[in-house]
Backbone of each chain as nested JSON, in Angstrom:
{
  "chains": [
    {"id": "A", "residues": [
      {"number": 1, "name": "MET", "atoms": {"N": [0.575, -0.967, 0.323], "CA": [0.264, -0.007, -0.186], "C": [1.059, 1.197, -0.058]}},
      {"number": 2, "name": "ARG", "atoms": {"N": [0.213, 2.73, -0.629], "CA": [0.974, 3.359, -0.936], "C": [0.013, 4.754, -0.487]}},
      {"number": 3, "name": "LEU", "atoms": {"N": [0.677, 6.204, -0.41], "CA": [-0.185, 6.959, -0.526], "C": [0.379, 7.947, -1.351]}},
      {"number": 4, "name": "GLU", "atoms": {"N": [0.011, 8.333, -2.889], "CA": [0.283, 8.918, -4.301], "C": [-0.388, 10.3, -4.195]}},
      {"number": 5, "name": "ARG", "atoms": {"N": [0.413, 11.206, -4.582], "CA": [-0.594, 12.611, -5.167], "C": [1.022, 13.245, -6.515]}},
      {"number": 6, "name": "ARG", "atoms": {"N": [-0.14, 14.054, -6.829], "CA": [0.12, 14.708, -8.469], "C": [-0.091, 16.282, -7.89]}},
      {"number": 7, "name": "LEU", "atoms": {"N": [1.07, 16.547, -7.873], "CA": [0.676, 18.227, -7.997], "C": [1.34, 19.105, -8.801]}},
      {"number": 8, "name": "GLU", "atoms": {"N": [0.598, 19.909, -9.703], "CA": [1.162, 20.678, -10.443], "C": [0.877, 21.879, -9.961]}},
      {"number": 9, "name": "PHE", "atoms": {"N": [2.595, 23.108, -10.548], "CA": [2.901, 23.978, -10.379], "C": [2.64, 25.685, -11.252]}},
      {"number": 10, "name": "PRO", "atoms": {"N": [2.21, 26.728, -11.395], "CA": [2.409, 27.631, -12.028], "C": [3.787, 27.252, -12.926]}},
      {"number": 11, "name": "ASP", "atoms": {"N": [4.76, 27.204, -12.054], "CA": [5.887, 27.585, -12.824], "C": [7.156, 27.227, -11.893]}},
      {"number": 12, "name": "TYR", "atoms": {"N": [8.342, 27.257, -12.024], "CA": [9.107, 26.028, -11.253], "C": [9.56, 26.937, -9.76]}},
      {"number": 13, "name": "ASP", "atoms": {"N": [9.514, 28.432, -10.056], "CA": [9.798, 28.896, -7.836], "C": [8.905, 28.611, -7.173]}},
      {"number": 14, "name": "ALA", "atoms": {"N": [7.306, 28.406, -8.527], "CA": [6.29, 27.936, -6.616], "C": [6.217, 26.485, -6.587]}},
      {"number": 15, "name": "LEU", "atoms": {"N": [6.762, 25.968, -7.651], "CA": [7.605, 24.043, -7.449], "C": [8.416, 23.799, -6.317]}},
      {"number": 16, "name": "ARG", "atoms": {"N": [9.485, 25.121, -6.73], "CA": [10.455, 24.831, -5.585], "C": [10.434, 25.135, -3.909]}},
      {"number": 17, "name": "ASP", "atoms": {"N": [9.569, 26.393, -4.032], "CA": [8.789, 26.725, -2.95], "C": [8.69, 25.374, -1.837]}},
      {"number": 18, "name": "PHE", "atoms": {"N": [7.003, 24.984, -3.238], "CA": [6.786, 23.394, -2.206], "C": [8.109, 22.404, -2.233]}},
      {"number": 19, "name": "LEU", "atoms": {"N": [8.945, 21.512, -2.647], "CA": [9.878, 21.178, -2.26], "C": [10.532, 20.913, -1.288]}},
      {"number": 20, "name": "GLU", "atoms": {"N": [10.808, 22.859, -0.902], "CA": [11.348, 23.024, 0.591], "C": [10.867, 23.317, 1.887]}},
      {"number": 21, "name": "GLN", "atoms": {"N": [9.774, 23.306, 1.588], "CA": [8.771, 22.579, 2.759], "C": [8.604, 21.821, 2.685]}},
      {"number": 22, "name": "VAL", "atoms": {"N": [8.208, 20.863, 1.529], "CA": [8.136, 19.185, 1.922], "C": [9.88, 18.409, 1.992]}},
      {"number": 23, "name": "VAL", "atoms": {"N": [10.786, 19.168, 1.662], "CA": [11.874, 18.397, 2.629], "C": [12.494, 19.03, 3.887]}},
      {"number": 24, "name": "ASP", "atoms": {"N": [11.936, 20.605, 4.277], "CA": [12.405, 20.895, 6.083], "C": [11.205, 19.345, 7.079]}},
      {"number": 25, "name": "LEU", "atoms": {"N": [10.086, 19.683, 6.192], "CA": [9.441, 18.668, 6.98], "C": [9.612, 16.784, 7.036]}},
      {"number": 26, "name": "SER", "atoms": {"N": [10.684, 16.26, 5.993], "CA": [11.551, 15.308, 6.084], "C": [12.467, 15.179, 7.444]}},
      {"number": 27, "name": "GLU", "atoms": {"N": [12.782, 16.647, 7.099], "CA": [13.978, 16.537, 8.542], "C": [13.561, 16.66, 9.821]}},
      {"number": 28, "name": "GLU", "atoms": {"N": [12.547, 17.423, 9.508], "CA": [11.4, 17.941, 11.396], "C": [11.049, 16.387, 11.479]}},
      {"number": 29, "name": "THR", "atoms": {"N": [10.584, 15.046, 10.427], "CA": [9.771, 14.472, 11.12], "C": [10.363, 13.037, 10.473]}},
      {"number": 30, "name": "GLY", "atoms": {"N": [11.68, 12.718, 10.176], "CA": [12.375, 11.972, 10.326], "C": [11.461, 10.776, 9.256]}},
      {"number": 31, "name": "ILE", "atoms": {"N": [10.572, 11.641, 8.254], "CA": [9.304, 10.461, 7.019], "C": [9.663, 11.362, 5.889]}},
      {"number": 32, "name": "TYR", "atoms": {"N": [10.578, 10.194, 5.021], "CA": [10.631, 11.129, 3.754], "C": [10.343, 10.091, 1.919]}},
      {"number": 33, "name": "PRO", "atoms": {"N": [9.494, 11.265, 1.835], "CA": [8.6, 10.496, 0.509], "C": [9.667, 10.483, -0.382]}},
      {"number": 34, "name": "ASN", "atoms": {"N": [9.301, 9.51, -1.583], "CA": [10.171, 9.675, -2.617], "C": [8.92, 11.112, -3.228]}},
      {"number": 35, "name": "GLN", "atoms": {"N": [10.183, 11.704, -3.927], "CA": [9.264, 12.519, -4.324], "C": [9.828, 12.854, -5.993]}},
      {"number": 36, "name": "SER", "atoms": {"N": [8.898, 12.999, -6.981], "CA": [9.662, 13.111, -8.887], "C": [9.314, 14.254, -9.061]}},
      {"number": 37, "name": "PHE", "atoms": {"N": [10.37, 15.292, -9.746], "CA": [9.318, 16.407, -10.3], "C": [10.707, 16.602, -11.307]}},
      {"number": 38, "name": "GLY", "atoms": {"N": [9.761, 17.64, -12.234], "CA": [10.141, 18.477, -13.32], "C": [10.597, 19.192, -13.208]}},
      {"number": 39, "name": "ARG", "atoms": {"N": [9.373, 20.216, -14.948], "CA": [9.421, 21.557, -14.11], "C": [8.261, 22.332, -13.435]}},
      {"number": 40, "name": "THR", "atoms": {"N": [6.627, 21.236, -13.688], "CA": [5.602, 22.246, -13.302], "C": [4.589, 21.367, -12.578]}},
      {"number": 41, "name": "TYR", "atoms": {"N": [5.97, 19.945, -11.902], "CA": [4.921, 18.884, -11.321], "C": [5.395, 17.944, -10.09]}},
      {"number": 42, "name": "VAL", "atoms": {"N": [5.191, 17.702, -9.305], "CA": [5.936, 16.717, -8.167], "C": [4.677, 15.171, -8.442]}},
      {"number": 43, "name": "ASN", "atoms": {"N": [5.665, 14.044, -8.391], "CA": [4.647, 13.265, -7.412], "C": [5.311, 13.001, -6.417]}},
      {"number": 44, "name": "LEU", "atoms": {"N": [4.62, 12.408, -5.938], "CA": [4.995, 12.156, -3.627], "C": [3.858, 10.847, -4.035]}},
      {"number": 45, "name": "THR", "atoms": {"N": [5.614, 9.937, -3.028], "CA": [4.519, 9.134, -2.674], "C": [5.468, 8.694, -1.752]}},
      {"number": 46, "name": "LEU", "atoms": {"N": [4.142, 8.338, -0.565], "CA": [4.588, 8.063, 1.214], "C": [4.415, 5.827, 0.767]}},
      {"number": 47, "name": "PHE", "atoms": {"N": [5.339, 5.301, 1.452], "CA": [5.065, 3.808, 1.045], "C": [4.553, 3.468, 3.14]}},
      {"number": 48, "name": "ALA", "atoms": {"N": [3.917, 2.383, 2.496], "CA": [3.394, 1.614, 4.18], "C": [4.756, 1.139, 4.688]}},
      {"number": 49, "name": "ASP", "atoms": {"N": [4.74, 0.884, 5.911], "CA": [5.64, 0.335, 6.948], "C": [5.496, -0.593, 6.43]}},
      {"number": 50, "name": "ASP", "atoms": {"N": [7.574, -1.227, 6.017], "CA": [7.106, -2.379, 6.154], "C": [6.525, -3.497, 6.527]}},
      {"number": 51, "name": "ASP", "atoms": {"N": [6.961, -3.183, 7.984], "CA": [6.474, -4.741, 8.838], "C": [4.649, -4.905, 8.606]}},
      {"number": 52, "name": "SER", "atoms": {"N": [3.978, -3.848, 9.006], "CA": [2.909, -3.94, 8.939], "C": [2.024, -3.418, 7.759]}},
      {"number": 53, "name": "GLY", "atoms": {"N": [2.851, -3.203, 7.005], "CA": [2.499, -3.267, 5.306], "C": [1.158, -1.862, 5.631]}},
      {"number": 54, "name": "GLU", "atoms": {"N": [0.894, -1.051, 6.417], "CA": [0.047, 0.407, 6.626], "C": [0.363, 1.028, 6.255]}},
      {"number": 55, "name": "ILE", "atoms": {"N": [-0.219, 2.252, 6.474], "CA": [0.261, 4.158, 6.234], "C": [0.647, 4.294, 7.431]}},
      {"number": 56, "name": "SER", "atoms": {"N": [1.14, 4.56, 8.302], "CA": [1.392, 4.736, 9.814], "C": [0.783, 6.2, 9.718]}},
      {"number": 57, "name": "ALA", "atoms": {"N": [0.061, 6.392, 10.937], "CA": [-0.222, 7.72, 11.256], "C": [0.699, 9.605, 11.238]}},
      {"number": 58, "name": "ALA", "atoms": {"N": [1.989, 8.231, 11.065], "CA": [2.751, 9.853, 10.911], "C": [2.868, 9.913, 10.033]}},
      {"number": 59, "name": "ALA", "atoms": {"N": [3.031, 8.828, 9.052], "CA": [2.934, 9.034, 7.502], "C": [1.381, 10.055, 6.555]}},
      {"number": 60, "name": "GLU", "atoms": {"N": [0.257, 9.767, 7.486], "CA": [-0.703, 9.942, 7.256], "C": [-0.955, 11.285, 7.553]}},
      {"number": 61, "name": "ALA", "atoms": {"N": [-0.359, 11.909, 8.654], "CA": [-0.427, 13.482, 8.895], "C": [0.725, 13.973, 8.173]}},
      {"number": 62, "name": "PHE", "atoms": {"N": [2.212, 13.362, 7.772], "CA": [3.05, 14.269, 7.291], "C": [1.867, 14.49, 6.075]}},
      {"number": 63, "name": "ALA", "atoms": {"N": [0.941, 13.792, 4.899], "CA": [0.339, 13.501, 3.918], "C": [-0.864, 14.38, 4.206]}},
      {"number": 64, "name": "GLU", "atoms": {"N": [-0.791, 15.143, 5.451], "CA": [-1.846, 16.165, 5.602], "C": [-1.485, 17.641, 5.312]}},
      {"number": 65, "name": "ARG", "atoms": {"N": [-0.172, 17.83, 6.39], "CA": [0.943, 19.107, 6.237], "C": [1.553, 19.677, 4.82]}},
      {"number": 66, "name": "VAL", "atoms": {"N": [1.506, 18.183, 4.001], "CA": [1.938, 18.801, 2.426], "C": [0.332, 18.712, 1.759]}},
      {"number": 67, "name": "ASP", "atoms": {"N": [-0.621, 19.018, 1.852], "CA": [-1.673, 19.001, 1.688], "C": [-1.727, 20.431, 1.895]}},
      {"number": 68, "name": "GLY", "atoms": {"N": [-1.459, 21.04, 3.062], "CA": [-1.541, 22.027, 3.367], "C": [-0.342, 23.065, 3.106]}},
      {"number": 69, "name": "PHE", "atoms": {"N": [0.713, 22.817, 2.727], "CA": [1.674, 23.275, 2.044], "C": [1.067, 23.29, -0.291]}},
      {"number": 70, "name": "ALA", "atoms": {"N": [0.359, 22.723, -0.051], "CA": [-0.095, 22.654, -1.827], "C": [-1.211, 23.671, -2.633]}},
      {"number": 71, "name": "LYS", "atoms": {"N": [-1.881, 23.566, -0.783], "CA": [-2.637, 24.92, -0.749], "C": [-1.957, 25.927, -0.837]}},
      {"number": 72, "name": "GLY", "atoms": {"N": [-0.978, 26.727, -0.524], "CA": [-0.083, 27.741, -0.563], "C": [-0.677, 28.958, 1.098]}}
    ]},
    {"id": "B", "residues": [
      {"number": 1, "name": "MET", "atoms": {"N": [15.094, 8.131, -26.528], "CA": [16.32, 8.119, -26.072], "C": [16.752, 9.377, -24.755]}},
      {"number": 2, "name": "ARG", "atoms": {"N": [17.034, 8.519, -23.499], "CA": [17.258, 9.4, -22.29], "C": [18.018, 9.377, -21.786]}},
      {"number": 3, "name": "LEU", "atoms": {"N": [18.824, 10.764, -21.289], "CA": [19.861, 10.504, -19.986], "C": [19.919, 9.597, -18.996]}},
      {"number": 4, "name": "GLU", "atoms": {"N": [20.133, 8.89, -18.379], "CA": [19.708, 8.549, -16.821], "C": [21.166, 8.426, -15.553]}},
      {"number": 5, "name": "ARG", "atoms": {"N": [20.462, 9.149, -14.923], "CA": [21.327, 8.663, -13.568], "C": [21.497, 8.322, -11.932]}},
      {"number": 6, "name": "ARG", "atoms": {"N": [21.629, 7.361, -11.752], "CA": [21.24, 7.257, -9.755], "C": [22.3, 7.511, -9.483]}},
      {"number": 7, "name": "LEU", "atoms": {"N": [22.336, 8.512, -8.084], "CA": [23.392, 8.986, -7.099], "C": [22.591, 8.966, -6.071]}},
      {"number": 8, "name": "GLU", "atoms": {"N": [23.524, 7.968, -5.014], "CA": [23.929, 7.864, -3.842], "C": [23.985, 9.054, -3.234]}},
      {"number": 9, "name": "PHE", "atoms": {"N": [23.605, 9.258, -1.743], "CA": [24.233, 10.014, -0.91], "C": [24.427, 9.528, 1.041]}},
      {"number": 10, "name": "PRO", "atoms": {"N": [25.733, 9.656, 1.14], "CA": [25.455, 9.235, 2.307], "C": [24.539, 9.616, 4.088]}},
      {"number": 11, "name": "ASP", "atoms": {"N": [23.64, 11.201, 3.478], "CA": [22.832, 11.277, 4.23], "C": [21.625, 12.959, 4.024]}},
      {"number": 12, "name": "TYR", "atoms": {"N": [20.823, 13.425, 4.098], "CA": [20.331, 13.993, 3.82], "C": [20.771, 15.618, 2.832]}},
      {"number": 13, "name": "ASP", "atoms": {"N": [21.422, 15.706, 4.182], "CA": [22.415, 17.008, 3.706], "C": [22.942, 17.017, 2.478]}},
      {"number": 14, "name": "ALA", "atoms": {"N": [23.231, 16.45, 2.664], "CA": [24.261, 16.225, 1.073], "C": [23.66, 15.895, -0.028]}},
      {"number": 15, "name": "LEU", "atoms": {"N": [22.101, 14.994, -0.156], "CA": [21.519, 14.573, -1.087], "C": [20.901, 16.276, -1.165]}},
      {"number": 16, "name": "ARG", "atoms": {"N": [20.503, 16.857, -0.068], "CA": [19.683, 18.676, -0.642], "C": [20.391, 19.563, -0.64]}},
      {"number": 17, "name": "ASP", "atoms": {"N": [21.849, 19.267, -0.737], "CA": [22.789, 20.409, -1.295], "C": [23.222, 19.983, -3.049]}},
      {"number": 18, "name": "PHE", "atoms": {"N": [22.61, 18.435, -3.02], "CA": [23.005, 18.246, -4.49], "C": [21.929, 19.077, -5.156]}},
      {"number": 19, "name": "LEU", "atoms": {"N": [20.433, 18.544, -4.757], "CA": [18.731, 18.964, -5.67], "C": [19.831, 20.248, -5.725]}},
      {"number": 20, "name": "GLU", "atoms": {"N": [19.752, 20.931, -4.669], "CA": [20.213, 22.455, -4.768], "C": [20.391, 23.255, -5.725]}},
      {"number": 21, "name": "GLN", "atoms": {"N": [21.72, 22.125, -6.298], "CA": [23.033, 22.888, -7.246], "C": [22.32, 23.137, -8.201]}},
      {"number": 22, "name": "VAL", "atoms": {"N": [21.178, 21.384, -8.457], "CA": [20.488, 21.152, -9.833], "C": [19.189, 21.821, -10.155]}},
      {"number": 23, "name": "VAL", "atoms": {"N": [18.754, 22.278, -9.016], "CA": [17.94, 23.651, -9.241], "C": [18.168, 24.662, -9.589]}},
      {"number": 24, "name": "ASP", "atoms": {"N": [19.42, 24.803, -8.844], "CA": [19.949, 26.283, -9.176], "C": [20.473, 26.288, -11.059]}},
      {"number": 25, "name": "LEU", "atoms": {"N": [20.707, 24.744, -11.159], "CA": [21.813, 25.499, -12.676], "C": [20.298, 25.195, -13.437]}},
      {"number": 26, "name": "SER", "atoms": {"N": [19.148, 24.669, -13.512], "CA": [18.332, 24.341, -13.8], "C": [17.296, 25.761, -14.533]}},
      {"number": 27, "name": "GLU", "atoms": {"N": [17.324, 26.403, -13.241], "CA": [17.141, 28.104, -13.218], "C": [17.504, 28.641, -14.145]}},
      {"number": 28, "name": "GLU", "atoms": {"N": [19.365, 28.611, -14.303], "CA": [20.038, 29.083, -15.063], "C": [20.578, 28.674, -16.574]}},
      {"number": 29, "name": "THR", "atoms": {"N": [19.805, 27.259, -16.704], "CA": [19.937, 27.095, -18.351], "C": [18.742, 26.784, -18.868]}},
      {"number": 30, "name": "GLY", "atoms": {"N": [16.998, 26.628, -17.681], "CA": [16.304, 26.16, -18.788], "C": [15.9, 25.441, -19.259]}},
      {"number": 31, "name": "ILE", "atoms": {"N": [16.656, 24.318, -18.653], "CA": [16.749, 22.497, -18.334], "C": [16.582, 21.601, -17.012]}},
      {"number": 32, "name": "TYR", "atoms": {"N": [15.729, 21.207, -17.843], "CA": [14.615, 20.658, -16.638], "C": [14.75, 18.987, -16.124]}},
      {"number": 33, "name": "PRO", "atoms": {"N": [15.738, 18.532, -15.98], "CA": [15.675, 17.037, -15.347], "C": [14.517, 16.51, -14.723]}},
      {"number": 34, "name": "ASN", "atoms": {"N": [13.743, 15.481, -15.12], "CA": [12.868, 14.21, -14.395], "C": [14.034, 14.428, -12.675]}},
      {"number": 35, "name": "GLN", "atoms": {"N": [13.617, 14.261, -11.462], "CA": [14.41, 14.517, -10.164], "C": [13.467, 13.297, -9.776]}},
      {"number": 36, "name": "SER", "atoms": {"N": [13.617, 12.103, -9.05], "CA": [13.181, 11.052, -8.714], "C": [14.679, 10.992, -7.019]}},
      {"number": 37, "name": "PHE", "atoms": {"N": [13.658, 11.692, -6.073], "CA": [14.931, 11.03, -4.956], "C": [13.431, 10.863, -3.48]}},
      {"number": 38, "name": "GLY", "atoms": {"N": [14.431, 10.264, -2.722], "CA": [14.292, 9.765, -1.428], "C": [15.144, 10.364, -0.312]}},
      {"number": 39, "name": "ARG", "atoms": {"N": [15.524, 9.553, 0.319], "CA": [16.517, 9.744, 1.95], "C": [17.692, 10.236, 1.341]}},
      {"number": 40, "name": "THR", "atoms": {"N": [18.435, 8.951, 0.142], "CA": [19.838, 8.815, 0.133], "C": [20.609, 9.104, -1.192]}},
      {"number": 41, "name": "TYR", "atoms": {"N": [18.729, 8.92, -1.853], "CA": [19.534, 8.471, -3.542], "C": [18.679, 9.92, -4.335]}},
      {"number": 42, "name": "VAL", "atoms": {"N": [19.053, 10.176, -5.821], "CA": [18.884, 11.01, -6.781], "C": [18.392, 9.778, -8.006]}},
      {"number": 43, "name": "ASN", "atoms": {"N": [16.949, 9.78, -8.705], "CA": [17.121, 9.342, -10.369], "C": [17.208, 10.696, -10.664]}},
      {"number": 44, "name": "LEU", "atoms": {"N": [17.903, 10.988, -11.784], "CA": [17.976, 12.325, -12.602], "C": [17.852, 11.289, -14.119]}},
      {"number": 45, "name": "THR", "atoms": {"N": [16.137, 11.696, -14.864], "CA": [16.472, 11.737, -16.14], "C": [16.25, 12.921, -16.898]}},
      {"number": 46, "name": "LEU", "atoms": {"N": [17.408, 12.87, -17.991], "CA": [17.051, 14.038, -19.287], "C": [16.386, 13.473, -20.095]}},
      {"number": 47, "name": "PHE", "atoms": {"N": [15.821, 13.846, -20.861], "CA": [14.979, 13.132, -22.391], "C": [15.44, 14.252, -23.724]}},
      {"number": 48, "name": "ALA", "atoms": {"N": [15.305, 13.203, -24.969], "CA": [15.861, 13.954, -26.059], "C": [15.052, 14.643, -26.301]}},
      {"number": 49, "name": "ASP", "atoms": {"N": [15.328, 15.738, -27.422], "CA": [14.382, 16.136, -27.507], "C": [13.132, 15.693, -28.618]}},
      {"number": 50, "name": "ASP", "atoms": {"N": [12.284, 16.614, -28.39], "CA": [10.829, 15.792, -28.656], "C": [10.704, 16.223, -30.134]}},
      {"number": 51, "name": "ASP", "atoms": {"N": [11.227, 17.027, -30.746], "CA": [11.605, 17.062, -32.62], "C": [12.646, 16.591, -33.041]}},
      {"number": 52, "name": "SER", "atoms": {"N": [13.889, 16.625, -32.237], "CA": [15.197, 15.351, -32.794], "C": [14.931, 14.364, -32.236]}},
      {"number": 53, "name": "GLY", "atoms": {"N": [14.324, 14.04, -31.129], "CA": [14.44, 12.361, -30.845], "C": [15.992, 12.096, -30.399]}},
      {"number": 54, "name": "GLU", "atoms": {"N": [16.814, 13.73, -30.563], "CA": [18.139, 13.485, -29.846], "C": [18.492, 14.39, -28.694]}},
      {"number": 55, "name": "ILE", "atoms": {"N": [19.503, 13.794, -27.753], "CA": [19.882, 14.389, -26.89], "C": [20.551, 15.538, -27.105]}},
      {"number": 56, "name": "SER", "atoms": {"N": [20.116, 17.009, -26.511], "CA": [20.734, 18.379, -27.433], "C": [22.107, 18.258, -26.78]}},
      {"number": 57, "name": "ALA", "atoms": {"N": [23.366, 18.875, -27.084], "CA": [24.423, 19.368, -26.737], "C": [23.815, 20.337, -25.501]}},
      {"number": 58, "name": "ALA", "atoms": {"N": [22.809, 21.013, -25.253], "CA": [23.108, 21.374, -23.801], "C": [22.321, 20.453, -22.869]}},
      {"number": 59, "name": "ALA", "atoms": {"N": [22.17, 19.598, -23.098], "CA": [21.645, 19.116, -22.111], "C": [22.854, 17.76, -22.272]}},
      {"number": 60, "name": "GLU", "atoms": {"N": [23.672, 17.954, -22.484], "CA": [24.809, 16.91, -22.444], "C": [26.296, 17.89, -21.527]}},
      {"number": 61, "name": "ALA", "atoms": {"N": [25.639, 19.325, -21.648], "CA": [26.486, 19.647, -20.975], "C": [25.935, 19.859, -19.492]}},
      {"number": 62, "name": "PHE", "atoms": {"N": [24.742, 20.169, -19.053], "CA": [23.625, 20.104, -18.307], "C": [24.707, 18.678, -17.472]}},
      {"number": 63, "name": "ALA", "atoms": {"N": [24.497, 17.861, -17.974], "CA": [24.506, 16.564, -17.203], "C": [26.325, 16.361, -16.584]}},
      {"number": 64, "name": "GLU", "atoms": {"N": [27.393, 17.122, -17.796], "CA": [28.563, 17.057, -17.284], "C": [28.62, 18.205, -15.658]}},
      {"number": 65, "name": "ARG", "atoms": {"N": [28.226, 19.164, -16.311], "CA": [28.337, 19.825, -14.549], "C": [27.48, 19.405, -13.743]}},
      {"number": 66, "name": "VAL", "atoms": {"N": [26.409, 18.465, -13.947], "CA": [25.59, 17.658, -12.613], "C": [26.409, 16.625, -11.867]}},
      {"number": 67, "name": "ASP", "atoms": {"N": [27.679, 15.655, -13.508], "CA": [28.164, 15.349, -12.907], "C": [29.634, 15.513, -11.537]}},
      {"number": 68, "name": "GLY", "atoms": {"N": [29.49, 17.099, -12.5], "CA": [30.635, 17.585, -11.172], "C": [29.799, 17.607, -9.91]}},
      {"number": 69, "name": "PHE", "atoms": {"N": [29.051, 18.681, -9.674], "CA": [27.983, 18.402, -8.365], "C": [28.022, 17.044, -7.85]}},
      {"number": 70, "name": "ALA", "atoms": {"N": [27.747, 16.15, -8.308], "CA": [28.341, 14.752, -7.172], "C": [29.115, 14.288, -7.351]}},
      {"number": 71, "name": "LYS", "atoms": {"N": [30.407, 14.837, -7.511], "CA": [32.488, 14.778, -6.845], "C": [32.258, 15.69, -6.118]}},
      {"number": 72, "name": "GLY", "atoms": {"N": [31.001, 16.892, -5.504], "CA": [31.232, 17.486, -4.519], "C": [32.361, 17.92, -3.861]}}
    ]}
  ]
}
């Protein structure tokens, strides 16, 4: 199981600001999604825990904060 | 055709420094590779030009500068 989200941005500056917020959040929480980005899109993937096979509460909280960044 | 490169980093700080250099280079050159990263790896993909189907000289020069960043 995984949480996936694709986000589009009007320009590279907006994308860069978003990425920096997510990277800061990763350093703060120790949760490291895969982020795949080009010029105006980011695909974010949060993976389930290896042992439980479930998305952790911490990962869900992380995703909610990322949603907040995306709303700008 | 595409140019692909996978790079590993000792920690997230090193990965973050690398990403910032590549993003700066994208803003400088207008060349935007896909970058897919997690905690200690980055997969970079530079795509061929749509019309020529070839990797442009500018993209090759970009890849060389990225190699330089990776060597730190």
